[in-house]
N, CA, C, O and the ligand as a Tripos MOL2 file, in Angstrom:
@<TRIPOS>MOLECULE
protein
  289   287    73     0     0
PROTEIN
NO_CHARGES

@<TRIPOS>ATOM
      1 N          58.7980 -137.9460  147.2500 N.3       1 MET1
      2 CA         60.1900 -137.6750  146.8470 C.3       1 MET1
      3 C          61.1480 -137.8590  148.0330 C.2       1 MET1
      4 O          62.2220 -138.4470  147.9030 O.2       1 MET1
      5 N          60.7230 -137.3360  149.1960 N.am      2 ALA2
      6 CA         61.5670 -137.4550  150.3830 C.3       2 ALA2
      7 C          61.7490 -138.9200  150.7520 C.2       2 ALA2
      8 O          62.8270 -139.3200  151.1930 O.2       2 ALA2
      9 N          60.7110 -139.7170  150.5780 N.am      3 LYS3
     10 CA         60.8030 -141.1460  150.8840 C.3       3 LYS3
     11 C          61.7870 -141.8380  149.9460 C.2       3 LYS3
     12 O          62.5620 -142.7100  150.3400 O.2       3 LYS3
     13 N          61.7200 -141.4090  148.6890 N.am      4 PHE4
     14 CA         62.6330 -141.9970  147.7120 C.3       4 PHE4
     15 C          64.0840 -141.6980  148.0760 C.2       4 PHE4
     16 O          64.9470 -142.5730  148.0070 O.2       4 PHE4
     17 N          64.3420 -140.4430  148.4680 N.am      5 LEU5
     18 CA         65.7090 -140.0660  148.8560 C.3       5 LEU5
     19 C          66.1480 -140.8510  150.0850 C.2       5 LEU5
     20 O          67.3000 -141.2750  150.1810 O.2       5 LEU5
     21 N          65.2370 -141.0410  151.0130 N.am      6 LEU6
     22 CA         65.5620 -141.8100  152.2180 C.3       6 LEU6
     23 C          65.9030 -143.2500  151.8320 C.2       6 LEU6
     24 O          66.8530 -143.8400  152.3470 O.2       6 LEU6
     25 N          65.1010 -143.8010  150.9100 N.am      7 PHE7
     26 CA         65.3310 -145.1640  150.4390 C.3       7 PHE7
     27 C          66.7210 -145.2830  149.8200 C.2       7 PHE7
     28 O          67.4630 -146.2260  150.0980 O.2       7 PHE7
     29 N          67.0590 -144.3040  148.9710 N.am      8 VAL8
     30 CA         68.3870 -144.3040  148.3310 C.3       8 VAL8
     31 C          69.4820 -144.2140  149.3890 C.2       8 VAL8
     32 O          70.4970 -144.9030  149.2980 O.2       8 VAL8
     33 N          69.2740 -143.3710  150.3830 N.am      9 ALA9
     34 CA         70.2720 -143.2010  151.4370 C.3       9 ALA9
     35 C          70.4640 -144.5070  152.2050 C.2       9 ALA9
     36 O          71.5890 -144.8890  152.5260 O.2       9 ALA9
     37 N          69.3460 -145.1900  152.4980 N.am     10 VAL10
     38 CA         69.4320 -146.4570  153.2340 C.3      10 VAL10
     39 C          70.2060 -147.4750  152.4050 C.2      10 VAL10
     40 O          71.0730 -148.1730  152.9300 O.2      10 VAL10
     41 N          69.8960 -147.5620  151.1100 N.am     11 ILE11
     42 CA         70.6080 -148.4990  150.2310 C.3      11 ILE11
     43 C          72.1070 -148.1800  150.2190 C.2      11 ILE11
     44 O          72.9510 -149.0740  150.2820 O.2      11 ILE11
     45 N          72.4080 -146.8960  150.1370 N.am     12 ALA12
     46 CA         73.8210 -146.4950  150.1020 C.3      12 ALA12
     47 C          74.5370 -146.9180  151.3750 C.2      12 ALA12
     48 O          75.6720 -147.3930  151.3290 O.2      12 ALA12
     49 N          73.8670 -146.7430  152.5140 N.am     13 VAL13
     50 CA         74.4800 -147.1310  153.7880 C.3      13 VAL13
     51 C          74.6960 -148.6440  153.8160 C.2      13 VAL13
     52 O          75.7470 -149.1170  154.2500 O.2      13 VAL13
     53 N          73.6960 -149.4030  153.3530 N.am     14 ILE14
     54 CA         73.8210 -150.8700  153.3440 C.3      14 ILE14
     55 C          74.9980 -151.2940  152.4640 C.2      14 ILE14
     56 O          75.8030 -152.1430  152.8460 O.2      14 ILE14
     57 N          75.0790 -150.6890  151.2860 N.am     15 VAL15
     58 CA         76.1770 -151.0290  150.3710 C.3      15 VAL15
     59 C          77.5190 -150.7340  151.0220 C.2      15 VAL15
     60 O          78.4570 -151.5250  150.9170 O.2      15 VAL15
     61 N          77.6050 -149.5860  151.6970 N.am     16 MET16
     62 CA         78.8740 -149.2300  152.3470 C.3      16 MET16
     63 C          79.2300 -150.2290  153.4440 C.2      16 MET16
     64 O          80.3870 -150.6210  153.5950 O.2      16 MET16
     65 N          78.1980 -150.6410  154.2200 N.am     17 LEU17
     66 CA         78.4520 -151.6000  155.2960 C.3      17 LEU17
     67 C          78.9200 -152.9430  154.7350 C.2      17 LEU17
     68 O          79.8470 -153.5610  155.2590 O.2      17 LEU17
     69 N          78.2600 -153.3810  153.6600 N.am     18 VAL18
     70 CA         78.6360 -154.6600  153.0410 C.3      18 VAL18
     71 C          80.0690 -154.5870  152.5320 C.2      18 VAL18
     72 O          80.8620 -155.5090  152.7220 O.2      18 VAL18
     73 N          80.3810 -153.4740  151.8840 N.am     19 ARG19
     74 CA         81.7480 -153.3320  151.3590 C.3      19 ARG19
     75 C          82.7660 -153.3160  152.4910 C.2      19 ARG19
     76 O          83.8310 -153.9250  152.3860 O.2      19 ARG19
     77 N          82.4360 -152.6180  153.5730 N.am     20 ALA20
     78 CA         83.3630 -152.5250  154.7060 C.3      20 ALA20
     79 C          83.5950 -153.9000  155.3180 C.2      20 ALA20
     80 O          84.7230 -154.2470  155.6700 O.2      20 ALA20
     81 N          82.5170 -154.6870  155.4460 N.am     21 SER21
     82 CA         82.6730 -156.0110  156.0450 C.3      21 SER21
     83 C          83.4380 -156.9360  155.1050 C.2      21 SER21
     84 O          84.2210 -157.7740  155.5520 O.2      21 SER21
     85 N          83.2070 -156.7830  153.8020 N.am     22 ASN22
     86 CA         83.9710 -157.5900  152.8490 C.3      22 ASN22
     87 C          85.4570 -157.2780  152.9480 C.2      22 ASN22
     88 O          86.3080 -158.1640  152.8750 O.2      22 ASN22
     89 N          85.7430 -155.9930  153.1180 N.am     23 ARG23
     90 CA         87.1440 -155.5900  153.1790 C.3      23 ARG23
     91 C          87.8200 -156.2200  154.3910 C.2      23 ARG23
     92 O          88.9890 -156.6040  154.3410 O.2      23 ARG23
     93 N          87.0500 -156.3210  155.4980 N.am     24 ARG24
     94 CA         87.6510 -156.8740  156.7020 C.3      24 ARG24
     95 C          87.8550 -158.3890  156.5960 C.2      24 ARG24
     96 O          88.8960 -158.9140  156.9930 O.2      24 ARG24
     97 N          86.8340 -159.0920  156.0470 N.am     25 SER25
     98 CA         86.8970 -160.5450  156.0430 C.3      25 SER25
     99 C          87.8260 -161.0830  154.9590 C.2      25 SER25
    100 O          88.5560 -162.0540  155.1570 O.2      25 SER25
    101 N          87.7700 -160.4160  153.8070 N.am     26 LYS26
    102 CA         88.5960 -160.9270  152.7060 C.3      26 LYS26
    103 C          89.9850 -160.3100  152.7590 C.2      26 LYS26
    104 O          90.1530 -159.1420  153.1100 O.2      26 LYS26
    105 N          90.9410 -161.0920  152.4140 N.am     27 THR27
    106 CA         92.2690 -160.5350  152.2610 C.3      27 THR27
    107 C          92.3080 -159.7960  150.9230 C.2      27 THR27
    108 O          91.6560 -160.2190  149.9680 O.2      27 THR27
    109 N          93.0350 -158.7380  150.8460 N.am     28 PRO28
    110 CA         93.0980 -158.0100  149.5840 C.3      28 PRO28
    111 C          93.6620 -158.8980  148.4870 C.2      28 PRO28
    112 O          94.4490 -159.8040  148.7610 O.2      28 PRO28
    113 N          93.2650 -158.6440  147.2550 N.am     29 PRO29
    114 CA         93.7730 -159.4760  146.1660 C.3      29 PRO29
    115 C          95.2900 -159.5360  146.2070 C.2      29 PRO29
    116 O          95.9790 -158.5170  146.2530 O.2      29 PRO29
    117 N          95.7800 -160.7490  146.1880 N.am     30 ALA30
    118 CA         97.2140 -160.9390  146.3590 C.3      30 ALA30
    119 C          97.9940 -160.2460  145.2520 C.2      30 ALA30
    120 O          97.9100 -160.6090  144.0780 O.2      30 ALA30
    121 N          98.7300 -159.2730  145.6490 N.am     31 ALA31
    122 CA         99.5870 -158.5980  144.6750 C.3      31 ALA31
    123 C         100.7660 -159.5090  144.3640 C.2      31 ALA31
    124 O         101.2660 -160.2020  145.2500 O.2      31 ALA31
    125 N         101.2030 -159.5140  143.1350 N.am     32 PRO32
    126 CA        102.3510 -160.3590  142.8140 C.3      32 PRO32
    127 C         103.5400 -159.9850  143.6800 C.2      32 PRO32
    128 O         103.8890 -158.8140  143.8260 O.2      32 PRO32
    129 N         104.1450 -161.0040  144.2450 N.am     33 LYS33
    130 CA        105.2410 -160.7700  145.1680 C.3      33 LYS33
    131 C         106.3460 -160.0190  144.4350 C.2      33 LYS33
    132 O         106.7880 -160.4420  143.3670 O.2      33 LYS33
    133 N         106.7870 -158.9090  145.0090 N.am     34 PRO34
    134 CA        107.8600 -158.1830  144.3330 C.3      34 PRO34
    135 C         109.0980 -159.0630  144.2550 C.2      34 PRO34
    136 O         109.6610 -159.4640  145.2730 O.2      34 PRO34
    137 N         109.5000 -159.3480  143.0540 N.am     35 GLU35
    138 CA        110.6280 -160.2470  142.8750 C.3      35 GLU35
    139 C         111.9110 -159.4400  142.7800 C.2      35 GLU35
    140 O         111.9380 -158.3360  142.2370 O.2      35 GLU35
    141 N         112.9540 -160.0090  143.3130 N.am     36 ALA36
    142 CA        114.2380 -159.3390  143.2400 C.3      36 ALA36
    143 C         114.6560 -159.2300  141.7870 C.2      36 ALA36
    144 O         114.6320 -160.2050  141.0370 O.2      36 ALA36
    145 N         115.0360 -158.0330  141.4110 N.am     37 MET37
    146 CA        115.4500 -157.8210  140.0390 C.3      37 MET37
    147 C         116.9730 -157.7430  139.9880 C.2      37 MET37
    148 O         117.6400 -157.4000  140.9640 O.2      37 MET37
    149 N         117.4750 -158.0650  138.8490 N.am     38 THR38
    150 CA        118.9090 -157.9390  138.6400 C.3      38 THR38
    151 C         119.1300 -157.3660  137.2490 C.2      38 THR38
    152 O         118.1840 -157.2010  136.4790 O.2      38 THR38
    153 N         120.3600 -157.0720  136.9390 N.am     39 GLN39
    154 CA        120.6600 -156.4350  135.6710 C.3      39 GLN39
    155 C         121.6790 -157.2760  134.9130 C.2      39 GLN39
    156 O         122.6560 -157.7610  135.4840 O.2      39 GLN39
    157 N         121.4370 -157.4360  133.6440 N.am     40 CYS40
    158 CA        122.3750 -158.1800  132.8110 C.3      40 CYS40
    159 C         123.6770 -157.4000  132.7140 C.2      40 CYS40
    160 O         123.6760 -156.2140  132.3830 O.2      40 CYS40
    161 N         124.7780 -158.0660  133.0000 N.am     41 ALA41
    162 CA        126.0680 -157.3930  132.9790 C.3      41 ALA41
    163 C         126.5120 -157.0980  131.5480 C.2      41 ALA41
    164 O         127.4510 -156.3320  131.3320 O.2      41 ALA41
    165 N         125.8320 -157.7110  130.5650 N.am     42 HIS42
    166 CA        126.2250 -157.4810  129.1760 C.3      42 HIS42
    167 C         125.3840 -156.3960  128.5280 C.2      42 HIS42
    168 O         125.9290 -155.4140  128.0240 O.2      42 HIS42
    169 N         124.0570 -156.5560  128.5310 N.am     43 CYS43
    170 CA        123.1960 -155.6100  127.8170 C.3      43 CYS43
    171 C         122.5040 -154.6280  128.7460 C.2      43 CYS43
    172 O         121.9130 -153.6530  128.2820 O.2      43 CYS43
    173 N         122.5670 -154.8700  130.0550 N.am     44 GLY44
    174 CA        122.0160 -153.9030  131.0000 C.3      44 GLY44
    175 C         120.5300 -154.0120  131.2210 C.2      44 GLY44
    176 O         119.9580 -153.1970  131.9440 O.2      44 GLY44
    177 N         119.8720 -155.0140  130.6090 N.am     45 VAL45
    178 CA        118.4310 -155.1640  130.7920 C.3      45 VAL45
    179 C         118.1380 -155.6480  132.2070 C.2      45 VAL45
    180 O         118.8920 -156.4370  132.7770 O.2      45 VAL45
    181 N         117.0270 -155.1630  132.7660 N.am     46 HIS46
    182 CA        116.6170 -155.6050  134.0930 C.3      46 HIS46
    183 C         115.6570 -156.7700  133.9540 C.2      46 HIS46
    184 O         114.7680 -156.7430  133.1030 O.2      46 HIS46
    185 N         115.8210 -157.7790  134.7680 N.am     47 PHE47
    186 CA        114.9680 -158.9610  134.7010 C.3      47 PHE47
    187 C         114.9850 -159.6540  136.0600 C.2      47 PHE47
    188 O         115.8520 -159.3730  136.8870 O.2      47 PHE47
    189 N         114.0210 -160.5690  136.3000 N.am     48 PRO48
    190 CA        113.9570 -161.2380  137.6110 C.3      48 PRO48
    191 C         115.2160 -162.0460  137.8920 C.2      48 PRO48
    192 O         115.7660 -162.7260  137.0260 O.2      48 PRO48
    193 N         115.6420 -161.9380  139.1420 N.am     49 ARG49
    194 CA        116.8700 -162.6310  139.5330 C.3      49 ARG49
    195 C         116.7510 -164.1430  139.3560 C.2      49 ARG49
    196 O         117.7440 -164.8350  139.1290 O.2      49 ARG49
    197 N         115.5080 -164.6480  139.4660 N.am     50 SER50
    198 CA        115.3190 -166.0920  139.3570 C.3      50 SER50
    199 C         115.6550 -166.5980  137.9540 C.2      50 SER50
    200 O         115.9330 -167.7820  137.7660 O.2      50 SER50
    201 N         115.6290 -165.6920  136.9680 N.am     51 GLU51
    202 CA        115.9350 -166.1050  135.5920 C.3      51 GLU51
    203 C         117.3850 -165.8280  135.2280 C.2      51 GLU51
    204 O         117.8030 -166.0570  134.0930 O.2      51 GLU51
    205 N         118.1460 -165.3380  136.1920 N.am     52 ALA52
    206 CA        119.4940 -164.9040  135.8820 C.3      52 ALA52
    207 C         120.4370 -166.0940  135.6970 C.2      52 ALA52
    208 O         120.3040 -167.1260  136.3560 O.2      52 ALA52
    209 N         121.3710 -165.9240  134.8020 N.am     53 LEU53
    210 CA        122.4860 -166.8570  134.6710 C.3      53 LEU53
    211 C         123.6890 -166.1500  135.2830 C.2      53 LEU53
    212 O         124.1160 -165.0940  134.8160 O.2      53 LEU53
    213 N         124.2180 -166.7490  136.3260 N.am     54 SER54
    214 CA        125.2850 -166.0830  137.0570 C.3      54 SER54
    215 C         126.6380 -166.6650  136.7000 C.2      54 SER54
    216 O         126.7970 -167.8680  136.4890 O.2      54 SER54
    217 N         127.5830 -165.7870  136.6440 N.am     55 GLN55
    218 CA        128.9610 -166.2270  136.4390 C.3      55 GLN55
    219 C         129.8810 -165.1620  137.0040 C.2      55 GLN55
    220 O         129.7300 -163.9770  136.7080 O.2      55 GLN55
    221 N         130.8230 -165.5850  137.8110 N.am     56 ASP56
    222 CA        131.7880 -164.6810  138.4320 C.3      56 ASP56
    223 C         131.0950 -163.5440  139.1880 C.2      56 ASP56
    224 O         131.5710 -162.4090  139.1840 O.2      56 ASP56
    225 N         129.9880 -163.8520  139.8240 N.am     57 GLY57
    226 CA        129.2890 -162.8440  140.6160 C.3      57 GLY57
    227 C         128.4940 -161.8540  139.7940 C.2      57 GLY57
    228 O         127.9490 -160.8980  140.3460 O.2      57 GLY57
    229 N         128.4140 -162.0540  138.4970 N.am     58 ARG58
    230 CA        127.6000 -161.1820  137.6490 C.3      58 ARG58
    231 C         126.4160 -161.9590  137.1330 C.2      58 ARG58
    232 O         126.4650 -163.1830  137.0090 O.2      58 ARG58
    233 N         125.3490 -161.2410  136.8330 N.am     59 ASP59
    234 CA        124.1350 -161.8720  136.3230 C.3      59 ASP59
    235 C         123.9640 -161.5450  134.8470 C.2      59 ASP59
    236 O         124.2620 -160.4370  134.4010 O.2      59 ASP59
    237 N         123.4890 -162.5100  134.1120 N.am     60 TYR60
    238 CA        123.2540 -162.3310  132.6810 C.3      60 TYR60
    239 C         121.8380 -162.7650  132.3390 C.2      60 TYR60
    240 O         121.2650 -163.6370  132.9920 O.2      60 TYR60
    241 N         121.2760 -162.1340  131.2900 N.am     61 CYS61
    242 CA        119.8770 -162.3890  130.9570 C.3      61 CYS61
    243 C         119.7200 -163.6520  130.1290 C.2      61 CYS61
    244 O         118.6390 -164.2400  130.1090 O.2      61 CYS61
    245 N         120.7570 -164.0760  129.4550 N.am     62 CYS62
    246 CA        120.6420 -165.2560  128.6110 C.3      62 CYS62
    247 C         122.0200 -165.8930  128.4410 C.2      62 CYS62
    248 O         123.0510 -165.3150  128.7850 O.2      62 CYS62
    249 N         121.9920 -167.0850  127.9070 N.am     63 GLU63
    250 CA        123.2250 -167.8490  127.7420 C.3      63 GLU63
    251 C         124.2190 -167.1060  126.8440 C.2      63 GLU63
    252 O         125.4200 -167.0880  127.1130 O.2      63 GLU63
    253 N         123.7010 -166.4970  125.7770 N.am     64 ASP64
    254 CA        124.5860 -165.7550  124.8590 C.3      64 ASP64
    255 C         125.3570 -164.6590  125.5810 C.2      64 ASP64
    256 O         126.5620 -164.4960  125.3920 O.2      64 ASP64
    257 N         124.6330 -163.9090  126.4140 N.am     65 HIS65
    258 CA        125.2930 -162.7850  127.0850 C.3      65 HIS65
    259 C         126.2460 -163.2770  128.1740 C.2      65 HIS65
    260 O         127.2560 -162.6380  128.4700 O.2      65 HIS65
    261 N         125.9050 -164.4250  128.7640 N.am     66 ARG66
    262 CA        126.8220 -164.9930  129.7520 C.3      66 ARG66
    263 C         128.1350 -165.3730  129.0680 C.2      66 ARG66
    264 O         129.2230 -165.1720  129.6070 O.2      66 ARG66
    265 N         127.9930 -165.9330  127.8530 N.am     67 ARG67
    266 CA        129.1620 -166.3600  127.0990 C.3      67 ARG67
    267 C         129.9910 -165.1420  126.6660 C.2      67 ARG67
    268 O         131.2200 -165.1550  126.7240 O.2      67 ARG67
    269 N         129.2770 -164.0820  126.2270 N.am     68 LEU68
    270 CA        129.9690 -162.8800  125.7680 C.3      68 LEU68
    271 C         130.5970 -162.1030  126.9230 C.2      68 LEU68
    272 O         131.5770 -161.3810  126.7380 O.2      68 LEU68
    273 N         130.0150 -162.2630  128.1310 N.am     69 GLY69
    274 CA        130.5820 -161.6240  129.2890 C.3      69 GLY69
    275 C         130.1730 -160.1680  129.3970 C.2      69 GLY69
    276 O         129.3910 -159.6500  128.6000 O.2      69 GLY69
    277 N         130.7360 -159.5270  130.4170 N.am     70 SER70
    278 CA        130.3460 -158.1370  130.6600 C.3      70 SER70
    279 C         131.0510 -157.2100  129.6960 C.2      70 SER70
    280 O         132.2070 -157.4050  129.3200 O.2      70 SER70
    281 N         130.3160 -156.2130  129.3210 N.am     71 ARG71
    282 CA        130.8850 -155.1990  128.4270 C.3      71 ARG71
    283 C         131.7620 -154.2670  129.2550 C.2      71 ARG71
    284 O         131.3990 -153.9350  130.3830 O.2      71 ARG71
    285 N         132.8910 -153.8420  128.7340 N.am     72 PRO72
    286 CA        133.7420 -152.9180  129.4760 C.3      72 PRO72
    287 C         133.0490 -151.5590  129.7110 C.2      72 PRO72
    288 O         133.6350 -150.6650  130.3240 O.2      72 PRO72
    289 ZN        121.7490 -159.4380  128.3400 Zn       73 ZN73
@<TRIPOS>BOND
     1     1     2 1
     2     2     3 1
     3     3     4 2
     4     3     5 am
     5     5     6 1
     6     6     7 1
     7     7     8 2
     8     7     9 am
     9     9    10 1
    10    10    11 1
    11    11    12 2
    12    11    13 am
    13    13    14 1
    14    14    15 1
    15    15    16 2
    16    15    17 am
    17    17    18 1
    18    18    19 1
    19    19    20 2
    20    19    21 am
    21    21    22 1
    22    22    23 1
    23    23    24 2
    24    23    25 am
    25    25    26 1
    26    26    27 1
    27    27    28 2
    28    27    29 am
    29    29    30 1
    30    30    31 1
    31    31    32 2
    32    31    33 am
    33    33    34 1
    34    34    35 1
    35    35    36 2
    36    35    37 am
    37    37    38 1
    38    38    39 1
    39    39    40 2
    40    39    41 am
    41    41    42 1
    42    42    43 1
    43    43    44 2
    44    43    45 am
    45    45    46 1
    46    46    47 1
    47    47    48 2
    48    47    49 am
    49    49    50 1
    50    50    51 1
    51    51    52 2
    52    51    53 am
    53    53    54 1
    54    54    55 1
    55    55    56 2
    56    55    57 am
    57    57    58 1
    58    58    59 1
    59    59    60 2
    60    59    61 am
    61    61    62 1
    62    62    63 1
    63    63    64 2
    64    63    65 am
    65    65    66 1
    66    66    67 1
    67    67    68 2
    68    67    69 am
    69    69    70 1
    70    70    71 1
    71    71    72 2
    72    71    73 am
    73    73    74 1
    74    74    75 1
    75    75    76 2
    76    75    77 am
    77    77    78 1
    78    78    79 1
    79    79    80 2
    80    79    81 am
    81    81    82 1
    82    82    83 1
    83    83    84 2
    84    83    85 am
    85    85    86 1
    86    86    87 1
    87    87    88 2
    88    87    89 am
    89    89    90 1
    90    90    91 1
    91    91    92 2
    92    91    93 am
    93    93    94 1
    94    94    95 1
    95    95    96 2
    96    95    97 am
    97    97    98 1
    98    98    99 1
    99    99   100 2
   100    99   101 am
   101   101   102 1
   102   102   103 1
   103   103   104 2
   104   103   105 am
   105   105   106 1
   106   106   107 1
   107   107   108 2
   108   107   109 am
   109   109   110 1
   110   110   111 1
   111   111   112 2
   112   111   113 am
   113   113   114 1
   114   114   115 1
   115   115   116 2
   116   115   117 am
   117   117   118 1
   118   118   119 1
   119   119   120 2
   120   119   121 am
   121   121   122 1
   122   122   123 1
   123   123   124 2
   124   123   125 am
   125   125   126 1
   126   126   127 1
   127   127   128 2
   128   127   129 am
   129   129   130 1
   130   130   131 1
   131   131   132 2
   132   131   133 am
   133   133   134 1
   134   134   135 1
   135   135   136 2
   136   135   137 am
   137   137   138 1
   138   138   139 1
   139   139   140 2
   140   139   141 am
   141   141   142 1
   142   142   143 1
   143   143   144 2
   144   143   145 am
   145   145   146 1
   146   146   147 1
   147   147   148 2
   148   147   149 am
   149   149   150 1
   150   150   151 1
   151   151   152 2
   152   151   153 am
   153   153   154 1
   154   154   155 1
   155   155   156 2
   156   155   157 am
   157   157   158 1
   158   158   159 1
   159   159   160 2
   160   159   161 am
   161   161   162 1
   162   162   163 1
   163   163   164 2
   164   163   165 am
   165   165   166 1
   166   166   167 1
   167   167   168 2
   168   167   169 am
   169   169   170 1
   170   170   171 1
   171   171   172 2
   172   171   173 am
   173   173   174 1
   174   174   175 1
   175   175   176 2
   176   175   177 am
   177   177   178 1
   178   178   179 1
   179   179   180 2
   180   179   181 am
   181   181   182 1
   182   182   183 1
   183   183   184 2
   184   183   185 am
   185   185   186 1
   186   186   187 1
   187   187   188 2
   188   187   189 am
   189   189   190 1
   190   190   191 1
   191   191   192 2
   192   191   193 am
   193   193   194 1
   194   194   195 1
   195   195   196 2
   196   195   197 am
   197   197   198 1
   198   198   199 1
   199   199   200 2
   200   199   201 am
   201   201   202 1
   202   202   203 1
   203   203   204 2
   204   203   205 am
   205   205   206 1
   206   206   207 1
   207   207   208 2
   208   207   209 am
   209   209   210 1
   210   210   211 1
   211   211   212 2
   212   211   213 am
   213   213   214 1
   214   214   215 1
   215   215   216 2
   216   215   217 am
   217   217   218 1
   218   218   219 1
   219   219   220 2
   220   219   221 am
   221   221   222 1
   222   222   223 1
   223   223   224 2
   224   223   225 am
   225   225   226 1
   226   226   227 1
   227   227   228 2
   228   227   229 am
   229   229   230 1
   230   230   231 1
   231   231   232 2
   232   231   233 am
   233   233   234 1
   234   234   235 1
   235   235   236 2
   236   235   237 am
   237   237   238 1
   238   238   239 1
   239   239   240 2
   240   239   241 am
   241   241   242 1
   242   242   243 1
   243   243   244 2
   244   243   245 am
   245   245   246 1
   246   246   247 1
   247   247   248 2
   248   247   249 am
   249   249   250 1
   250   250   251 1
   251   251   252 2
   252   251   253 am
   253   253   254 1
   254   254   255 1
   255   255   256 2
   256   255   257 am
   257   257   258 1
   258   258   259 1
   259   259   260 2
   260   259   261 am
   261   261   262 1
   262   262   263 1
   263   263   264 2
   264   263   265 am
   265   265   266 1
   266   266   267 1
   267   267   268 2
   268   267   269 am
   269   269   270 1
   270   270   271 1
   271   271   272 2
   272   271   273 am
   273   273   274 1
   274   274   275 1
   275   275   276 2
   276   275   277 am
   277   277   278 1
   278   278   279 1
   279   279   280 2
   280   279   281 am
   281   281   282 1
   282   282   283 1
   283   283   284 2
   284   283   285 am
   285   285   286 1
   286   286   287 1
   287   287   288 2
@<TRIPOS>SUBSTRUCTURE
     1 MET1         2 RESIDUE 1 A MET
     2 ALA2         6 RESIDUE 1 A ALA
     3 LYS3        10 RESIDUE 1 A LYS
     4 PHE4        14 RESIDUE 1 A PHE
     5 LEU5        18 RESIDUE 1 A LEU
     6 LEU6        22 RESIDUE 1 A LEU
     7 PHE7        26 RESIDUE 1 A PHE
     8 VAL8        30 RESIDUE 1 A VAL
     9 ALA9        34 RESIDUE 1 A ALA
    10 VAL10       38 RESIDUE 1 A VAL
    11 ILE11       42 RESIDUE 1 A ILE
    12 ALA12       46 RESIDUE 1 A ALA
    13 VAL13       50 RESIDUE 1 A VAL
    14 ILE14       54 RESIDUE 1 A ILE
    15 VAL15       58 RESIDUE 1 A VAL
    16 MET16       62 RESIDUE 1 A MET
    17 LEU17       66 RESIDUE 1 A LEU
    18 VAL18       70 RESIDUE 1 A VAL
    19 ARG19       74 RESIDUE 1 A ARG
    20 ALA20       78 RESIDUE 1 A ALA
    21 SER21       82 RESIDUE 1 A SER
    22 ASN22       86 RESIDUE 1 A ASN
    23 ARG23       90 RESIDUE 1 A ARG
    24 ARG24       94 RESIDUE 1 A ARG
    25 SER25       98 RESIDUE 1 A SER
    26 LYS26      102 RESIDUE 1 A LYS
    27 THR27      106 RESIDUE 1 A THR
    28 PRO28      110 RESIDUE 1 A PRO
    29 PRO29      114 RESIDUE 1 A PRO
    30 ALA30      118 RESIDUE 1 A ALA
    31 ALA31      122 RESIDUE 1 A ALA
    32 PRO32      126 RESIDUE 1 A PRO
    33 LYS33      130 RESIDUE 1 A LYS
    34 PRO34      134 RESIDUE 1 A PRO
    35 GLU35      138 RESIDUE 1 A GLU
    36 ALA36      142 RESIDUE 1 A ALA
    37 MET37      146 RESIDUE 1 A MET
    38 THR38      150 RESIDUE 1 A THR
    39 GLN39      154 RESIDUE 1 A GLN
    40 CYS40      158 RESIDUE 1 A CYS
    41 ALA41      162 RESIDUE 1 A ALA
    42 HIS42      166 RESIDUE 1 A HIS
    43 CYS43      170 RESIDUE 1 A CYS
    44 GLY44      174 RESIDUE 1 A GLY
    45 VAL45      178 RESIDUE 1 A VAL
    46 HIS46      182 RESIDUE 1 A HIS
    47 PHE47      186 RESIDUE 1 A PHE
    48 PRO48      190 RESIDUE 1 A PRO
    49 ARG49      194 RESIDUE 1 A ARG
    50 SER50      198 RESIDUE 1 A SER
    51 GLU51      202 RESIDUE 1 A GLU
    52 ALA52      206 RESIDUE 1 A ALA
    53 LEU53      210 RESIDUE 1 A LEU
    54 SER54      214 RESIDUE 1 A SER
    55 GLN55      218 RESIDUE 1 A GLN
    56 ASP56      222 RESIDUE 1 A ASP
    57 GLY57      226 RESIDUE 1 A GLY
    58 ARG58      230 RESIDUE 1 A ARG
    59 ASP59      234 RESIDUE 1 A ASP
    60 TYR60      238 RESIDUE 1 A TYR
    61 CYS61      242 RESIDUE 1 A CYS
    62 CYS62      246 RESIDUE 1 A CYS
    63 GLU63      250 RESIDUE 1 A GLU
    64 ASP64      254 RESIDUE 1 A ASP
    65 HIS65      258 RESIDUE 1 A HIS
    66 ARG66      262 RESIDUE 1 A ARG
    67 ARG67      266 RESIDUE 1 A ARG
    68 LEU68      270 RESIDUE 1 A LEU
    69 GLY69      274 RESIDUE 1 A GLY
    70 SER70      278 RESIDUE 1 A SER
    71 ARG71      282 RESIDUE 1 A ARG
    72 PRO72      286 RESIDUE 1 A PRO
    73 ZN73       289 GROUP 0 **** ****
């Protein structure tokens, strides 16, 4: 029984070492780059700035809202 526990302990140490070395060599899974968000001046929805339609310094989520303009 003691030998079995020792065997398990050795395996656990090996697994930990392998994981530690993997962590060092591999770069962590690339998290999606946090994209700048903006808010539609008409409906207030938040969406990526890259999808924004801009007019007069305001951002809109779609062509319709750009046309309708900002709500007072
Ligand atoms: Zn909108």
